[in-house]
N, C-alpha and C positions, 0 to 999 in steps of 0.2 A: 423471569421472578419481578411477582404481585410486589405496588408498594410496600405492603405493608410489610410481602418478605426483604423488601431494602431493607427499612423501618428496624427490622427488629435484628438483619443483622448488623448493624451501624454499634461502632459502641457504644456500650450501654447509661455513662450517668452523663453525655454527651450529647447523645439522641435526645434523651427527654430534658434535659434543661433547652435544648433549643425547643425542642417544641412546646412545653410550656411556657415557653419568652413570648413569643411567635400569636400563640393561644390569646393568653394575656391581653399580648399590645395591643394586637388586634380587636379583639373586642373593647377597649379600651380604650381606641384611637377611632374607632366606630360605632362609639357613642354606650354601644347593647353597655359597661360595667361605668358609672361615672370618674371620672379621672381627680378627680378632690377625693376620693375616698378607697384610692390604693395607694395612693402617693406618699411620701413618707413628709412628714417636720418634727421638730424639737417638739415644739405645739400638744399633736397630737401623743406624743409620749408620756409627755409630766401634766397633762390632763387626770380627771382623774372619772368614770375608768381608762383606764389610760388603752390606745388601740394599736394593739400590739400587732394584729395583723400587716398592719405594714410596713414591719420590719422585711418580713416575706415578698408580698406583694412589688413593692418598692423596686427587690433588686429583680424581678424580671419581669419590668415595662423596658422596653428599649425606645430608643429616641423617637421623634412622628417623620412620619411621610417614608424615602427610603430610607431613614435609619432603620424601618422596622427591618426590610433584606439583608443592610449589611449588619445592622447590628446579629441578627437570629445566623448567617453563614459563619460571621468572626466568631461566633461562640461555637458551634459543630462546628465545623474544618476545625482550626486550634484547638480549640476543647477534646476533639478526638488524635489531633496529631498528640498532645501530652496525654493525653488518658492508654492509650495505644506503642505509640514509636519515643515517648520519652524515658531513658535509662532511668529520671529519677523520681518516676510514682510507676517503682517496682512490684506495687500491690495497688489494688482499685480503692483498697480504702486510704494511701497516701495520697491522690489524688483528689479526693474529697477529703481530706481534711488542706489540702490546698485551696476550694477553692471556697471552705465555710476561713480559712486565715483573712484570704484576700475579699469576703465579704466586709466580714467585722472589721478590717480597717477601710474599707471605704467606708463604709456607713460610718463608721466613728471622723472619718475627716471631712466626711461635708454635713454632719451634725453639729460641729466645732468650729468648721471655717469655708469651704467651699458654698453652702447652702444648696443643692444640690437634695432632687428631693425622687428621682429616679437614677438605676444604678445598673442594668440592664450593659450599657455603654462601657463604663469604665471597668465592670468585668471581662466585655471580651478586650475591653485593650491589656489588661493584664494578662489573657492566655496569651496574647501574640507577644508581648514583649518575654515571659517565661517561654514561650515556644524558640526562641530566638539562638537561645543557650545553646538549644543545640543542632543550631542553623548555625553557628559566628560565620561571619564572611563569605556565605555563599549569597554568589547572584540573585534576585531578587527583584521582580519588575510589577511593579508600581503604578498601572496607567500604562504611561509612556515611558517611566524610567525607567532604567534601573541603578537599584544600589542593593548596597551590602543589608544583607538581612535583618541588623542588629538594628540598623537606619528604619524599618517598613513603622514601629508602634510610633516614631515621631513622627513622620510623613502625614502618619493620618491625623497625630495629634493637629501640628497645624494645616493638616484640610479641613479639621472641624473648628480649629478656628478663622478661616478663611472664611468659610461656607453657614457657622453656626453663631460665630460670635465669640467673645473672649469669657462668658460666663459656663457656655456649655463644655470649651474648650479645659475653663479650671475644675469640673467638673469629673470630665474623662480622668483629662492625664490626675485621680486620686486612684486609677488601677494602674496606672507605670509607678507611683508613690508603692501603694499594694507591693504591685511586681515583686520593686528592688529590694521592700522590706525583706519579702519573703524572701531574698537570693541572700541578702543580709543574715538574719538569722540560722539561714542553716549555711552559713558555714563557706558560703562562695565567694566572696569575700575578704580571703584568710588574713590576709594584709592588714584591715581595721584591726584585729585581733580575735575575733572569731572562725575559732577552726571546726569550729561542730556543729553539730542540728539540736540550736537552744528548742526548736519545738518540733522533736518527734511526735507518730504521728502518736494517737494514746491509744489505749485498747480497748475505749470502748465504740469507736471507728475499724478495728478490725473484729471486733465482734459485731458489727455488724454487717461489714462485704466480707468478714471470712478471710483468708490467707490463701492466695490458689499457688503451688505447685510448681505448674508450669506456663507459660503463657505465650500465645504466640506473636510476635512481634514483627514488623514488616521486612525487619533483616533475613526474619528465622526465628527460631524456636529458642523460646528462654527459661530454663529450670531454677526456680528459686530454692536457696536454702531452709529449709520447717525449721531448720534446731534441734531436731528429733530423727529418729531411725526412719519413718514414715514420710514415705514421699507426693504422698496426695494432697498433701494442705488443710488447712481445717475450715471448716463448714462454717457459712453462718447464719447467726441465728437471728440477728433481722434481714432487712430485706436487701434480698441480694437482685439486683434487678440484672446477672443477666436470665431470670428468671427459668434458670433451669436448674434451681435448686435441692426439687423433691424429686427429683434422678430421671429414669427415661421412663418413658410411653408405655405403657405396655398392653398388649394386644388382648383379645377374649377367649380366654382360653390360655395363654401366656405362662409360665411359670416364674419365680423369684418377684422376691418382693426389692422396694427402693433399698437401695444402700445406706440412705439418710434415716430411717423413719424414726429418731427421734426429733428431728425440725419438722417435723411438717405439725403439727398441732403451735408450736409456736409461733412458727407462718403463718399460720389460720388467724391466732391469737390477732399477728401484727398488721393481716391482712383486715382484718375486723374494725383496728383502730383507724388503719389510714381512711374505711370508706365509712366510720362510725366520724372523723372528721371533716370526712367532704361534705360528708351530709347535711354537719352543722355551719358548716361554710356554705351552701345553699339554701339553708333555709333561712342563717341571717341575709345572703344577699337577697332571698325573696320576699323578705319581710321591708325590702329595703322599696322593692319595684312597689311594693303596696304602702306607698310613703304615706297612706293613711291609721296604720299599722304601730309607725315610727313616733316612739316619747317627743315630745318637743322638745327634750332636753340631749338626745341623742342629733336631733336637727340639726340646732345653733353647733352643736362639736363638728358632726360630719361639714358640715359646711366652709367648717374655719380651717378645712386641712390645706391652702393651698398658703407657697413661700411663694416670695418677693423673687420676681423671673421670673417664674413661672407660665411658659400658654397653655391654656386649656385649650382641649379642640374645640372643635365648633361642632 
């Protein structure tokens, strides 16, 4: 298999998240894209105009140096484990909504308490913490130490404290808090009075990703109840990251049409919207690189986006 085939055979959400985080982090720490243009601070959100793109870009920047490799690895490995093997995320929409919830909690905790400005590291720790629910008490080797899997997040947090200091550990710990909060609100702690899922996957997420009536798991094939006579699930009208939404390919001269003809126009419209947004971002970054074209008011705003204790790359 070619590297491209290996990439597209991986779980779609996890592979996309890891690839984008690695790419943006590499461009940031090699000074291709300015760090202080992408990290998040409270000042950047309350000023006029607010720099809202930082909400997304800050979630996709890993820790510096070896953190680029480790955070990317954790995002992919443990994200793929949750996406493909966890019974808690029966549908792809469930896993996507879980990521949205974790990101929201991490952002709020850092803006109000921890003061962090880049968040791929706490997101990866939240993935690790959630995945240990499915492998509770199973032994795992952390470097040369064998310990129960549920203690792995705390071992990583302790290592961060030793290597990077208390500020980095506090920022990373927000991912641990987000994971436990998700467990609490989804009814994993019934002794605390919450016995049902208080944050069910909303309809918009299911519309985007559709529902799958059959999913491949490492332990076999799982058939999902669809709530009706149909056993094929419902198709996504949004961005289906499996890239198979338009049906099987057809040879020239072949007969038959796609089984989802009505989905094609909506998919094309969404693809055009995503491409337009991408072009706007590229144009804005191009304006940044041609510094003389940036208004003076924007220059001062961009230069002020650094939080205390943040070390900029050389």
